C-alpha positions in Angstrom: 0.0 -0.1 0.0 1.4 3.5 -1.0 0.9 6.2 1.6 1.6 9.8 0.9 1.7 11.3 4.3 -0.9 13.7 5.8 -1.7 15.7 2.6 -5.3 16.8 2.1 -7.4 15.4 -0.8 -8.7 17.6 -3.4 -11.1 16.7 -6.3 -10.8 19.1 -9.3 -14.5 19.6 -10.3 -15.5 19.2 -14.0 -13.6 17.4 -16.8 -9.8 17.4 -17.3 -8.0 16.3 -20.5 -6.4 13.0 -19.5 -3.6 13.5 -22.0 -2.1 15.9 -19.4 0.8 14.5 -17.3 3.1 16.0 -14.7 3.5 19.6 -15.9 0.0 19.9 -17.3 -1.7 18.8 -14.1 0.6 20.8 -12.0 -0.3 23.8 -14.2 -3.9 23.2 -13.4 -3.3 23.1 -9.7 -1.3 26.4 -9.8 -3.4 28.3 -12.3 -7.0 27.2 -11.8 -6.9 26.1 -8.1 -4.4 28.7 -6.8 -2.7 26.0 -4.9 0.9 24.7 -4.7 1.4 21.3 -6.5 4.5 20.6 -4.3 2.4 20.9 -1.1 2.0 17.1 -0.6 -1.8 17.4 -1.0 -3.3 14.9 -3.4 -5.1 16.4 -6.5 -7.7 14.2 -8.2 -8.7 14.8 -11.8 -11.4 13.1 -13.9 -12.2 12.9 -17.6 -15.5 14.0 -19.3 -16.8 10.4 -19.5 -16.0 10.0 -15.8 -14.4 6.5 -16.4 -10.7 7.7 -15.9 -9.0 9.4 -13.0 -5.6 10.8 -12.5 -3.9 11.8 -9.1 -1.0 14.2 -8.8 1.0 14.2 -5.6 4.5 15.4 -4.8 6.9 14.0 -2.2 10.4 15.0 -1.2 12.0 13.3 -4.3 9.6 14.4 -7.1 6.1 14.1 -8.5 3.8 11.1 -8.9 0.9 10.8 -11.4 -1.3 7.8 -10.7 -4.0 6.7 -13.1 -7.2 4.6 -12.8 -9.5 3.4 -15.7 -12.8 1.8 -15.0 -13.7 -1.3 -16.9 -17.3 -0.4 -16.6 -19.4 2.3 -15.0 -18.5 5.9 -14.0 -17.3 7.9 -11.0 -19.8 10.1 -9.3 -17.7 13.2 -9.9 -18.7 16.7 -8.9 -19.9 18.8 -11.9 -18.2 22.0 -12.9 -19.4 25.2 -11.2 -18.2 28.7 -11.7 -17.8 29.4 -8.0 -16.3 26.0 -7.0 -13.1 24.6 -8.7 -12.1 22.0 -6.1 -13.8 20.0 -3.5 -11.9 18.7 -0.3 -12.6 15.1 0.6 -11.8 13.0 3.7 -10.3 9.6 3.2 -13.5 7.9 3.9 -15.3 9.9 1.2 -12.5 9.1 -1.3 -12.7 5.3 -0.4 -16.5 5.4 -1.1 -15.9 7.3 -4.4 -13.3 4.8 -5.7 -15.7 1.9 -4.8 -18.5 3.3 -6.9 -20.7 5.2 -4.3 -22.2 8.5 -4.8 -20.7 10.4 -1.9 -23.0 13.4 -2.1 -26.0 11.3 -1.3 -24.4 9.7 1.7 -24.2 11.7 5.0 -22.2 10.6 8.0 -24.2 10.2 11.2 -23.5 12.9 13.8 -21.8 10.3 16.1 -19.5 9.1 13.2 -17.0 12.0 13.4 -15.6 13.3 16.6 -14.5 16.9 16.9 -10.8 17.5 16.8 -9.3 18.0 20.3 -7.6 21.4 20.8 -4.8 21.6 23.2 
């Protein structure tokens, strides 16, 4: 299992050209999202057909681009919106998305998530 530290998970809403690789995806992160691609956050991109996904993440030695293609079905990907360019997900939400669930329709119960402790 690959782990990439404690970076946040961001879905880039709408469709992305899947021909893009390291520099193209990093350019989207910088220009469209206003974020730093070297931040160790994970950035997820999806194509128009919603059957392919790419992930851009950087670590101390360089950049990773991971890809997933579905044999059948589609991802329940957030639609493009003028006001929203990215959506932050928790690990649980990402796991559901990758397993074929529509995350927006599922709501965690109030007892499911504890408030973070402040010290």
